[in-house]
LOPA-798077 format. One line per 2 residues: their letters; for each residue x, y, z of N, C-alpha, C, O, CB. Coordinates in Angstrom, 3 decimals, padded with zeros to 6 digits, always signed. Glycine has a CB too. Example, Ala and Ser with C-alpha at 12.3 -4.5 7.8 and 13.67 -1.06 7.14 Angstrom:
as) +013.190/-005.690/+007.800/+012.300/-004.500/+007.800/+013.200/-003.300/+007.800/+014.236/-003.319/+008.465/+011.308/-004.473/+009.046 ~ +012.850/-002.250/+007.080/+013.670/-001.060/+007.140/+012.900/+000.030/+007.870/+013.409/+001.138/+008.039/+014.084/-000.598/+005.725 .
***
This chain:
ms) -009.145/-014.195/-003.323/-010.041/-013.436/-002.473/-011.462/-013.930/-002.724/-011.879/-014.089/-003.872/-009.915/-011.902/-002.740 ~ -012.180/-014.163/-001.674/-013.550/-014.657/-001.807/-014.495/-013.514/-002.180/-014.203/-012.343/-001.936/-014.013/-015.333/-000.496 .
dp) -015.613/-013.873/-002.765/-016.618/-012.871/-003.109/-017.228/-012.292/-001.839/-017.415/-013.011/-000.857/-017.717/-013.482/-004.007 ~ -017.538/-011.006/-001.852/-018.179/-010.404/-000.683/-019.568/-010.999/-000.473/-020.236/-011.424/-001.416/-018.270/-008.872/-000.841 .
ts) -019.975/-011.014/+000.776/-021.272/-011.617/+001.102/-022.314/-010.579/+001.501/-023.447/-010.926/+001.833/-021.107/-012.625/+002.223 ~ -021.933/-009.311/+001.469/-022.895/-008.255/+001.815/-022.465/-006.943/+001.174/-021.313/-006.771/+000.776/-023.014/-008.091/+003.359 .
la) -023.411/-006.031/+001.084/-023.104/-004.697/+000.580/-022.085/-004.004/+001.480/-021.210/-003.289/+000.992/-024.384/-003.854/+000.476 ~ -022.196/-004.212/+002.783/-021.244/-003.611/+003.716/-019.819/-004.083/+003.422/-018.872/-003.300/+003.486/-021.628/-003.951/+005.167 .
ev) -019.676/-005.371/+003.100/-018.354/-005.893/+002.786/-017.843/-005.316/+001.460/-016.663/-004.984/+001.344/-018.388/-007.430/+002.726 ~ -018.717/-005.197/+000.470/-018.330/-004.577/-000.804/-017.824/-003.161/-000.546/-016.777/-002.759/-001.054/-019.527/-004.557/-001.804 .
ra) -018.580/-002.418/+000.247/-018.195/-001.033/+000.549/-016.883/-000.962/+001.320/-016.061/-000.081/+001.070/-019.296/-000.342/+001.346 ~ -016.690/-001.866/+002.238/-015.441/-001.887/+003.010/-014.249/-002.164/+002.095/-013.189/-001.555/+002.245/-015.512/-002.952/+004.130 .
ri) -014.424/-003.071/+001.162/-013.339/-003.370/+000.220/-013.073/-002.178/-000.703/-011.922/-001.872/-001.015/-013.684/-004.623/-000.617 ~ -014.133/-001.516/-001.132/-013.958/-000.319/-001.966/-013.222/+000.755/-001.179/-012.314/+001.399/-001.705/-015.328/+000.217/-002.461 .
da) -013.608/+000.954/+000.077/-012.928/+001.944/+000.926/-011.444/+001.619/+001.077/-010.606/+002.521/+001.059/-013.592/+002.007/+002.311 ~ -011.121/+000.348/+001.225/-009.720/-000.057/+001.353/-008.959/+000.220/+000.052/-007.829/+000.707/+000.082/-009.622/-001.556/+001.722 .
ld) -009.576/-000.088/-001.069/-008.948/+000.210/-002.361/-008.772/+001.716/-002.552/-007.749/+002.166/-003.069/-009.786/-000.374/-003.513 ~ -009.768/+002.488/-002.136/-009.657/+003.943/-002.234/-008.455/+004.451/-001.444/-007.762/+005.367/-001.888/-010.944/+004.614/-001.731 .
ge) -008.209/+003.869/-000.292/-007.039/+004.255/+000.497/-005.748/+003.976/-000.253/-004.830/+004.795/-000.245/-007.032/+003.519/+001.831 ~ -005.677/+002.814/-000.903/-004.497/+002.483/-001.691/-004.350/+003.432/-002.878/-003.245/+003.869/-003.198/-004.570/+001.033/-002.178 .
lv) -005.467/+003.745/-003.525/-005.423/+004.659/-004.673/-004.930/+006.045/-004.261/-004.148/+006.664/-004.982/-006.812/+004.769/-005.321 ~ -005.376/+006.530/-003.118/-004.920/+007.842/-002.642/-003.414/+007.827/-002.419/-002.727/+008.781/-002.785/-005.649/+008.237/-001.337 .
rl) -002.899/+006.776/-001.834/-001.450/+006.665/-001.615/-000.711/+006.654/-002.948/+000.310/+007.325/-003.096/-001.115/+005.388/-000.808 ~ -001.216/+005.901/-003.914/-000.576/+005.837/-005.226/-000.662/+007.180/-005.954/+000.283/+007.577/-006.636/-001.219/+004.737/-006.074 .
la) -001.784/+007.873/-005.814/-001.917/+009.192/-006.434/-000.957/+010.195/-005.803/-000.424/+011.063/-006.494/-003.358/+009.695/-006.310 ~ -000.739/+010.081/-004.518/+000.240/+010.957/-003.858/+001.639/+010.693/-004.418/+002.406/+011.631/-004.636/+000.224/+010.740/-002.316 .
dr) +001.970/+009.432/-004.651/+003.253/+009.090/-005.259/+003.341/+009.663/-006.671/+004.379/+010.193/-007.067/+003.448/+007.562/-005.287 ~ +002.250/+009.556/-007.428/+002.223/+010.085/-008.796/+002.380/+011.603/-008.765/+003.104/+012.172/-009.582/+000.903/+009.690/-009.517 .
qa) +001.707/+012.250/-007.828/+001.809/+013.708/-007.708/+003.250/+014.136/-007.441/+003.719/+015.118/-008.016/+000.892/+014.221/-006.586 ~ +003.944/+013.421/-006.591/+005.333/+013.760/-006.299/+006.175/+013.676/-007.568/+007.040/+014.522/-007.795/+005.903/+012.828/-005.214 .
lv) +005.930/+012.667/-008.391/+006.672/+012.535/-009.643/+006.286/+013.621/-010.643/+007.142/+014.127/-011.368/+006.432/+011.159/-010.253 ~ +005.014/+013.978/-010.685/+004.560/+015.060/-011.563/+005.264/+016.364/-011.183/+005.710/+017.112/-012.053/+003.015/+015.230/-011.480 .
rq) +005.358/+016.625/-009.899/+006.039/+017.843/-009.451/+007.517/+017.810/-009.840/+008.081/+018.838/-010.217/+005.894/+018.011/-007.923 ~ +008.137/+016.652/-009.753/+009.539/+016.547/-010.160/+009.675/+016.752/-011.664/+010.621/+017.395/-012.118/+010.120/+015.180/-009.755 .
aa) +008.741/+016.214/-012.437/+008.778/+016.376/-013.887/+008.623/+017.838/-014.271/+009.227/+018.294/-015.242/+007.682/+015.538/-014.549 ~ +007.817/+018.578/-013.514/+007.574/+019.989/-013.815/+008.872/+020.788/-013.822/+009.001/+021.757/-014.570/+006.598/+020.587/-012.801 .
af) +009.811/+020.395/-013.015/+011.080/+021.114/-012.940/+011.865/+021.023/-014.246/+012.729/+021.860/-014.508/+011.920/+020.570/-011.796 ~ +011.576/+020.026/-015.058/+012.282/+019.835/-016.318/+011.574/+020.502/-017.496/+012.089/+020.492/-018.614/+012.446/+018.361/-016.593 .
ka) +010.408/+021.076/-017.257/+009.601/+021.630/-018.346/+009.773/+023.139/-018.423/+009.666/+023.849/-017.423/+008.117/+021.274/-018.159 ~ +010.043/+023.608/-019.635/+010.390/+025.011/-019.832/+009.196/+025.941/-019.922/+009.306/+027.119/-019.582/+011.202/+025.149/-021.059 .
de) +008.040/+025.429/-020.381/+006.904/+026.317/-020.595/+005.587/+025.554/-020.473/+005.574/+024.345/-020.240/+007.003/+026.990/-021.969 ~ +004.480/+026.283/-020.635/+003.164/+025.667/-020.462/+002.875/+024.599/-021.512/+002.199/+023.614/-021.218/+002.088/+026.729/-020.510 .
qa) +003.371/+024.781/-022.713/+003.165/+023.755/-023.748/+003.828/+022.444/-023.330/+003.281/+021.365/-023.559/+003.731/+024.231/-025.115 ~ +004.989/+022.541/-022.725/+005.670/+021.338/-022.241/+004.888/+020.692/-021.104/+004.879/+019.468/-020.966/+007.093/+021.675/-021.776 .
vr) +004.233/+021.517/-020.289/+003.398/+020.982/-019.211/+002.193/+020.254/-019.801/+001.853/+019.155/-019.362/+002.934/+022.115/-018.260 ~ +001.557/+020.855/-020.778/+000.356/+020.250/-021.377/+000.672/+018.979/-022.157/-000.103/+018.024/-022.112/-000.329/+021.250/-022.298 .
ap) +001.776/+018.950/-022.860/+002.299/+017.779/-023.588/+001.210/+016.873/-024.169/+001.080/+015.723/-023.750/+003.173/+016.965/-022.669 ~ +000.423/+017.380/-025.131/-000.691/+016.584/-025.652/-000.273/+015.245/-026.245/-001.009/+014.264/-026.136/-001.416/+017.366/-026.691 .
gr) +000.887/+015.192/-026.863/+001.356/+013.918/-027.402/+001.603/+012.895/-026.313/+001.261/+011.722/-026.459/+002.619/+014.124/-028.200 ~ +002.195/+013.346/-025.228/+002.447/+012.450/-024.085/+001.134/+011.991/-023.462/+001.001/+010.830/-023.075/+003.318/+013.155/-023.021 .
ve) +000.160/+012.904/-023.364/-001.148/+012.532/-022.808/-001.745/+011.386/-023.619/-002.215/+010.398/-023.055/-002.116/+013.751/-022.796 ~ -001.724/+011.522/-024.939/-002.312/+010.473/-025.788/-001.544/+009.163/-025.672/-002.138/+008.085/-025.713/-002.341/+010.926/-027.252 .
qv) -000.235/+009.255/-025.529/+000.591/+008.059/-025.344/+000.209/+007.341/-024.050/+000.064/+006.118/-024.034/+002.092/+008.431/-025.328 ~ +000.047/+008.097/-022.972/-000.321/+007.517/-021.676/-001.715/+006.897/-021.746/-001.927/+005.789/-021.253/-000.269/+008.591/-020.564 .
vq) -002.660/+007.604/-022.353/-004.033/+007.092/-022.440/-004.076/+005.803/-023.252/-004.760/+004.855/-022.866/-004.968/+008.145/-023.068 ~ -003.366/+005.755/-024.354/-003.356/+004.534/-025.172/-002.779/+003.364/-024.377/-003.319/+002.259/-024.419/-002.539/+004.752/-026.471 .
av) -001.692/+003.599/-023.658/-001.090/+002.532/-022.852/-002.049/+002.060/-021.764/-002.137/+000.865/-021.480/+000.225/+003.013/-022.219 ~ -002.764/+003.000/-021.162/-003.717/+002.642/-020.103/-004.868/+001.819/-020.672/-005.315/+000.860/-020.043/-004.263/+003.909/-019.411 .
re) -005.345/+002.184/-021.844/-006.427/+001.406/-022.472/-005.965/-000.038/-022.713/-006.726/-000.981/-022.492/-006.871/+002.066/-023.819 ~ -004.733/-000.204/-023.161/-004.208/-001.549/-023.400/-004.060/-002.323/-022.093/-004.403/-003.503/-022.029/-002.858/-001.475/-024.123 .
ra) -003.556/-001.673/-021.064/-003.426/-002.333/-019.758/-004.788/-002.688/-019.191/-004.955/-003.727/-018.553/-002.669/-001.437/-018.772 ~ -005.759/-001.817/-019.427/-007.107/-002.065/-018.918/-007.673/-003.366/-019.492/-008.251/-004.171/-018.762/-008.034/-000.885/-019.258 .
vs) -007.508/-003.563/-020.777/-008.003/-004.792/-021.413/-007.377/-006.005/-020.742/-008.072/-006.970/-020.421/-007.693/-004.795/-022.935 ~ -006.073/-005.959/-020.532/-005.372/-007.087/-019.902/-005.844/-007.337/-018.483/-005.856/-008.477/-018.018/-003.876/-006.839/-019.899 .
ag) -006.235/-006.269/-017.792/-006.631/-006.387/-016.387/-008.126/-006.656/-016.207/-008.579/-006.887/-015.085/-006.256/-005.125/-015.646 ~ -008.893/-006.631/-017.291/-010.328/-006.848/-017.166/-011.100/-005.591/-016.803/-012.225/-005.669/-016.310/-010.589/-007.899/-016.142 .
ls) -010.501/-004.435/-017.045/-011.147/-003.143/-016.791/-011.642/-002.596/-018.116/-010.960/-002.722/-019.133/-010.167/-002.133/-016.097 ~ -012.809/-001.997/-018.116/-013.333/-001.371/-019.321/-012.354/-000.306/-019.804/-012.025/+000.605/-019.044/-014.732/-000.757/-019.062 .
ps) -011.881/-000.395/-021.045/-010.960/+000.621/-021.553/-011.561/+002.026/-021.531/-010.841/+003.000/-021.313/-010.541/+000.273/-022.964 ~ -012.858/+002.139/-021.752/-013.471/+003.471/-021.730/-013.510/+004.036/-020.316/-013.365/+005.245/-020.136/-014.887/+003.417/-022.310 .
va) -013.700/+003.197/-019.323/-013.643/+003.658/-017.935/-012.218/+004.082/-017.602/-012.002/+005.144/-017.019/-014.127/+002.549/-016.959 ~ -011.256/+003.257/-017.969/-009.856/+003.599/-017.700/-009.500/+004.922/-018.359/-008.874/+005.775/-017.731/-008.914/+002.485/-018.198 .
ea) -009.886/+005.103/-019.608/-009.565/+006.342/-020.308/-010.188/+007.544/-019.625/-009.529/+008.568/-019.446/-010.030/+006.269/-021.751 ~ -011.445/+007.430/-019.243/-012.115/+008.559/-018.586/-011.432/+008.919/-017.268/-011.236/+010.096/-016.966/-013.595/+008.229/-018.335 .
vw) -011.073/+007.908/-016.491/-010.409/+008.152/-015.207/-009.046/+008.800/-015.443/-008.703/+009.785/-014.789/-010.250/+006.830/-014.406 ~ -008.274/+008.252/-016.373/-006.940/+008.797/-016.612/-006.993/+010.214/-017.189/-006.189/+011.066/-016.811/-006.167/+007.885/-017.555 .
ra) -007.928/+010.467/-018.093/-008.024/+011.823/-018.642/-008.361/+012.832/-017.541/-007.813/+013.934/-017.515/-009.090/+011.877/-019.758 ~ -009.255/+012.454/-016.642/-009.598/+013.345/-015.524/-008.393/+013.540/-014.611/-008.106/+014.660/-014.187/-010.790/+012.778/-014.719 .
mi) -007.690/+012.455/-014.308/-006.521/+012.535/-013.433/-005.426/+013.379/-014.078/-004.839/+014.245/-013.429/-005.989/+011.127/-013.113 ~ -005.157/+013.127/-015.341/-004.119/+013.882/-016.041/-004.480/+015.358/-016.076/-003.620/+016.207/-015.840/-003.920/+013.344/-017.471 .
aa) -005.729/+015.678/-016.366/-006.156/+017.085/-016.399/-005.934/+017.748/-015.047/-005.484/+018.891/-014.986/-007.639/+017.193/-016.802 ~ -006.242/+017.051/-013.976/-006.044/+017.617/-012.636/-004.560/+017.847/-012.353/-004.190/+018.869/-011.775/-006.646/+016.687/-011.566 .
fi) -003.717/+016.909/-012.753/-002.281/+017.079/-012.528/-001.704/+018.170/-013.425/-000.796/+018.889/-013.007/-001.545/+015.759/-012.770 ~ -002.212/+018.307/-014.645/-001.774/+019.405/-015.515/-002.130/+020.738/-014.872/-001.317/+021.662/-014.860/-002.419/+019.293/-016.924 .
dl) -003.347/+020.838/-014.336/-003.749/+022.073/-013.642/-002.797/+022.375/-012.485/-002.399/+023.525/-012.297/-005.203/+021.955/-013.117 ~ -002.434/+021.367/-011.720/-001.506/+021.537/-010.606/-000.139/+022.004/-011.116/+000.444/+022.948/-010.582/-001.364/+020.218/-009.816 .
el) +000.355/+021.338/-012.143/+001.661/+021.707/-012.713/+001.649/+023.137/-013.249/+002.590/+023.899/-013.025/+002.051/+020.732/-013.837 ~ +000.568/+023.499/-013.963/+000.479/+024.852/-014.515/+000.487/+025.895/-013.403/+001.155/+026.923/-013.518/-000.787/+025.001/-015.368 .
ae) -000.251/+025.634/-012.332/-000.279/+026.570/-011.213/+001.109/+026.716/-010.598/+001.535/+027.827/-010.281/-001.287/+026.108/-010.150 ~ +001.806/+025.614/-010.431/+003.150/+025.668/-009.863/+004.128/+026.336/-010.826/+005.004/+027.092/-010.408/+003.637/+024.261/-009.512 .
hr) +003.972/+026.053/-012.101/+004.836/+026.653/-013.115/+004.646/+028.172/-013.115/+005.619/+028.925/-013.162/+004.533/+026.060/-014.522 ~ +003.393/+028.612/-013.062/+003.100/+030.047/-013.042/+003.613/+030.702/-011.763/+004.138/+031.815/-011.794/+001.595/+030.285/-013.182 .
ag) +003.458/+030.010/-010.646/+003.955/+030.551/-009.377/+005.470/+030.684/-009.417/+006.019/+031.671/-008.928/+003.529/+029.656/-008.196 ~ +006.137/+029.719/-009.984/+007.589/+029.792/-010.125/+008.013/+030.921/-011.027/+009.016/+031.584/-010.760/+008.130/+028.495/-010.655 .
ar) +007.263/+031.156/-012.103/+007.589/+032.256/-013.015/+007.399/+033.607/-012.310/+008.183/+034.532/-012.519/+006.706/+032.183/-014.294 ~ +006.365/+033.718/-011.481/+006.147/+034.958/-010.729/+007.267/+035.181/-009.743/+007.709/+036.317/-009.566/+004.803/+034.926/-009.996 .
qd) +007.739/+034.134/-009.097/+008.843/+034.250/-008.149/+010.122/+034.675/-008.860/+010.894/+035.486/-008.349/+009.060/+032.923/-007.414 ~ +010.334/+034.104/-010.062/+011.516/+034.485/-010.839/+011.482/+035.956/-011.215/+012.498/+036.648/-011.147/+011.623/+033.631/-012.099 .
ea) +010.292/+036.434/-011.618/+010.146/+037.848/-011.997/+010.342/+038.761/-010.787/+010.947/+039.827/-010.900/+008.758/+038.097/-012.626 ~ +009.837/+038.347/-009.649/+009.959/+039.164/-008.440/+011.418/+039.245/-007.972/+011.836/+040.235/-007.372/+009.074/+038.591/-007.319 .
gr) +012.178/+038.187/-008.256/+013.568/+038.170/-007.818/+014.515/+038.942/-008.710/+015.694/+039.093/-008.392/+014.035/+036.778/-007.721 ~ +013.999/+039.435/-009.836/+014.879/+040.174/-010.760/+015.072/+041.588/-010.332/+015.781/+042.343/-010.997/+014.327/+040.152/-012.158 .
***
């Protein structure tokens, strides 16, 4: 890929990448929702050990890809926190439905 020749081209390429990222995040969200079905409680949703495992792997991949590991970590921690919030909300909603059905 050639270097962009204008700010407009840089922005257009960023916009295109953002579109791809949104699609990939939607795929990740679908998997997170599927994983939630296997988790028994909020501690399992939070899974701090798994979070650290994922962040460490991302930092290593970032180095290989030429991405700042600190940027990768910050992005992944924010993304993981948002997905944990989503999972917790769904987990709580499911627990309320279970209680209502009793």
